[in-house]
N, C-alpha and C positions, 0 to 999 in steps of 0.2 A: 743390501741384506735386509731381512725382515719381510714384512708384508708389502705387497705392491698391488696396484689396481690397473685394470685395462678394460675399457669399454669395447667389447668385441663387435657389437653392432655398428658403432660409428667408425671404428678403425678399419673394419673389413667390408662395410656396406652390406650387412646381412639384413634379411627381413626382420621386422619387429615381432615381439611375442607377448603373450599374456600368461598369467598364472605362474606357477612354480616350474622351473626347469628340472630335468633329471640329468645327473652327471656321473661319470665313472671313468676310471683309468683302465686301459687294456694293456697289461704288462707284457703280453707275448710280442706285440709289435711296437711297444713304447709309444702309444698314442693316448690322447685325452679326448673325451667325447661329451657333448652336451646335446640333449634332446629337448625340444620345446614346442609348444603349440603356438602357431603363428596368430597374430592379431594385433589390435591396437585398442587404446582406451582402457577402461576398467575390465571389460569382459567381452569385447567384440572380437570373437575369434574366427579365423578363416577355416577351421577344421583341418588344416594342414600341419603335419608334424615335420619339423626340420631337424636335421643333424648337423652340428658343428663338430669338426674334428681337426686335430693338429698332431704333428709328430715332434721330433726333437728340434726341428727348425723353428718351432714356435709360430709358424704361420698357419692361421686358421682357414678352413674351407667349409662350404655349406652344401648340403644335399637335401632335396625335397624327397622325404621317405615315401610319401603317398604316390608320387610320380614314378619312383623306381619300383615299388612293390605292387602297385595297383590296389592298395588297401582302401577300405571305406574311410571316410573322414572321421575325425575324432571330436568328441564332445567333452573330453576331460583332459586335465593335465596328464602327461605321460609319466610312467614309472619305468625304470630301466635297470638292467643288471647284466653281468657276464656269466657265461657258463664255461669256465676255463677248461674243463675236461674235454669239451668238444671244440673249443676255440671259437665260440659263437657269442653274439651280442643279442639282447632281447629287450623289446619295448612293449609295455602293456598299456592299454587304454580302453575306453568305452566308445563304441560307435555312435552314430547320430540317429539311428533308427528307433531309439527308445525301446529296444527289445532286451536290454540288459546283457547283451552278449559281450564277453571279454574278448578283445582283439589283441593279437600278438603280431609284432613285426620281429623278424629274426634275420640276422646277417650271417650268411654262410655263402661266400662267393656271390655277394649281392644281397639286397634286402628282399624278403619275401613276406607274405601275409598269411595269417592263420586265425581261425575262429576257435578259441579254446573252449568256449561253451559248447559248441556243436561237437567238437572232437572228443570231449570228455563226458558229455551228457550231464554236465553240472547244472546246478541251480543258476538262474540269472543273477546278475550282480547289481548291488545298489550303487557302488562306486568303483573306480579303477582299482585294480588289485596291486599288491606289492609282490615282487619276486626276488629270489636270491638263490645262490648256489649252495648246496649242502654237500661238501666234499666227502665227509665221512660216509654218507649214504650214496655217493656218486649220483646225485640227482639234482634236478631243478625243482624248486618249490614255489608255488604261487598261492597266496592267501588272500581271501576277500570276504566281504559281508554279502550274504545272499539276500534276495528280496524277502526271504522268510526270516531275515535277521539272525540266521545261524552263522557260525564261523565255518567257512569252507576252505579246503586245501586241495590243490592239484599238484601231483608229483609226476615227474618223468625221469626215468633212469637214463643214464648215458647209453648211447647206441652200442657201445662196446660191452654192455652188461645185460644183453638180452633184448626184450621187447621194449623199444623206446616210445611207447604210447602214453598219453596222459591218463592218469588214474585220479578219480575224484573221491574225496572223503568229506563227510559232514561231521566235523568235530563235536558240534553241539549235540547232534543226534546220537553219535557213537559214545561220547564220553561225558555228557552232561555239562552243566554250567548255565548261567543266566543267558538270556538272549543278548545279542551283540548290539550295543547302542550306536556305535560308530565304526568306521573302517578299522580293521585290525592291522597289525604289523608283524613282521617276522624277521628272524635272523638266524644265522648259523654260529655256533660257538665251537671253534676249532679246538681249543684247549680241552674241552670236555667231550668232543665228538657228538654233540647233541644239536638239535634245532629247537627253536622256540617261537611261539605265536602269542602275542599279547593283545588284549582287547579290553575295551570298557564295557562292562555289563550294564544291563538295565537297572541294576541296583546301585549304580554309581561307583562300583569297585573295579579295580583293574585285575584281570585274571591272566594267567599264563599256562598254555599247554606246552609240554615238553615231548619232543619226538626223538627216536633213536635211529641208528644206522640201518635197521631193517624196515624203516619207514612206518613204524607203529608209534602210537601216541598214548599218553597217560591222561588222567583226569586233570581238570584245570585247578590251579592253585591261586588263591587270593593273595597277591604279593604284598598287599598293604595291611594284612590282618594284624591287629594289635599295634599298629604304628600310628603316630600322630602326623598324618600326611595332609595333602590338600583337601579342601572341603568339596571341590568340584573341578571338573576338567573342561578345557575349552577346545582342545585340538583333536584331530584325527590321527590315525596311523601311528600306533605306539610301537615304533620299530626300535629295538635295542641293539646292543653291540657287545662283543666280548673284548676283554683287555688281557691279552696273553701275558703281559709283564707280571701280573699278580694273580692270574687265574680267576678274575671276577667277571660278572655280567652286569649290565647296566641298561635301564630303561628310562628315558627322559621324556617328561610330559610338561604341559603348560596348564596352569590352573585358571579359574575364571577371572582372576584379577591380572593375569598376564605374567605371573611369576613362573620361573622354571624350577622344576623339582626333578631330582634323580633318585630312582630306586636302584639299589645296589645289592648284589648277592655274592657273599663270600662263604657260603654255607648256611647263612640265614639272611633274610631280607632286612634292609634298613632304608631310610628315606631322608633326603636332605633338600632344603630350599636353597638353590644356588644363587638366586638373584637378590632377594631381600636383604640378607645379612651383609652383602657387599655393596649395597646401594646401586646395583646395576640397573640399567634401563630395562623396563618390562617389554614383553614381546608385543609386536604390532598385532592388533586385533585381526582375526581371520587368518593368521599364519601360524606356523609351528616351528620346530627346531630341527636341526640336523646334527647328529652326534656321531663321533668316530674315535677310534684309538690311533695314535701315532706311535707305533711300536719302535723300539730302539733300533738304530742303524749305526753303521760305522761312523758316519758323518755326524749323526745326532744321537749320542749314546744314552740319553735319558728319555725313557718312554713317558708319554703324556696322553691325557684324555682331553677331548675337545667337544664343546657344544656351541654351535653358532646359530644366530637368529637375526631377523630384522626387528629392530626396536621401534617403539612408538615414535621415535624421532626420525624414522626412515633411514637410520644408519645400521650397518651390519655390526653386530657385537659378538664377541667371543668370550666364553667361559672356558678356562683351561686349567688343568690340574697337573702339577708335578709333585715330587716327594714332599714339598713344603706345604701343599694344600691347593685350594682353588684360588684363581685370580680372574680378574675381569679386564677385557681389552677391547676398545672400539676399533674396528678394522677399517672403517671408512670415515672420511671427514665431511664437513658440511658442503664442501665444493665438489664432492664426488656424486655420481648419479644416485638419487634417493631410492632406497630399497622398497619394493612393493610386494615381495613374495617371500615364501619360505625358501631359504637357500638350500642348495645341494652341495655336499662337501665330502672330500675324501683325502686320505694321505697316500702319496705315491712313495712307497718305501724304497723303490729302486733308485730314485733321484733324491730321496730325503726332502721332499717338498710336500706342502699342503695346498689344497685348491678348494675354493669356495665360489659358487656361481649363483647369481640371483637375477631376477627381472626387475628393472628399475621402474620408477613412476612414469618414465617416458618410453616404456616398453622396450628398453634395451637389455641385451644379455651382457652381463658384466662378470669378469673373472677377477678374483683376488688370489694371490699366490704368496706362500711363505717359503723362503729359501734361506739357507745359511751362507749363500754365495751372492756376490753382487750381480745385479741385472741392469744393463744399460738401456734397455728398451722400454722401461716402464717407470712410473713415478714411484719412488721409494717411500714407504710408510715406516713408522718406528717399529722396533722390536716389541715383543710383549713387555708390558710394564707390570711391576710387582706391587705397586701401591693401589 
């Protein structure tokens, strides 16, 4: 019971990887998936994207996505998400031709390749985009920083809702706001029926655009206005999440000293330093955080919030909040593979489990899992501690 660790690369003899992996749960067929860029050393990548996947048998398998799809090689860590309305899986990355084209791999009876920049007529991208499903709008949404440093959005409606072509919008041009200093992030808020894009402006402030189910957007809001927040920001991709248990929204960031801060919205914005007051380890330089909600289930009836990251000690750390407040918990020990990347994490509500994936200093893909039931196949780590 509690957190366990398994080195997927060593256990199943998979290719090694570099940079941060992307992970997600596919509830329709009860499978878990990890997408990563092959390579070794600090940044020596092969350009090949690999998929690891497993079902309820907990046996992992590997697939070379470039080989199956015929897609161009990748120069960036992948981002991935599900489009549940169509039962499809999607991977976003930048190609190696230096043309700034956003590439998409999508799984629909096999993996296929797509050039989103060419399809949508969008601006070329500075970095790989982030994508998510917006169920209230019955659409896929992809957000990215253009080479013009504007915030750009691509949307695609479900094929059951009319014309399923990609539509491009330049949010900076259409709705104002400072230029985008780093890659933006986006998320859907199911409790409010809205979607949100957050980004760091050239003025050092974090702004948020809000979209509605008809796929229209409002003017950007400075979410830190009037708040005593961080003096500067170190990370990219300010992706938030919604917490259905209390109807709040959250955006987690890293400051220039490596502390984790969370902006929270419950009708008004507030901000809190999550690491410094608890004496928690600071974030490993060059990496960011992964944050998610673990909503209540029959097996785990208390909803919780979670922020996981690689610390400067190369261990994975968790900040988690229950009704008593925030707590800190190291998820790996000194004898576990040392973390070298931003982790990717999610809660599987169907099985009442949590999953964290990271790339180690030895280029291994490692899975951490939390369950309230015993597991005989893995080394058991302690439950959350409250001190």
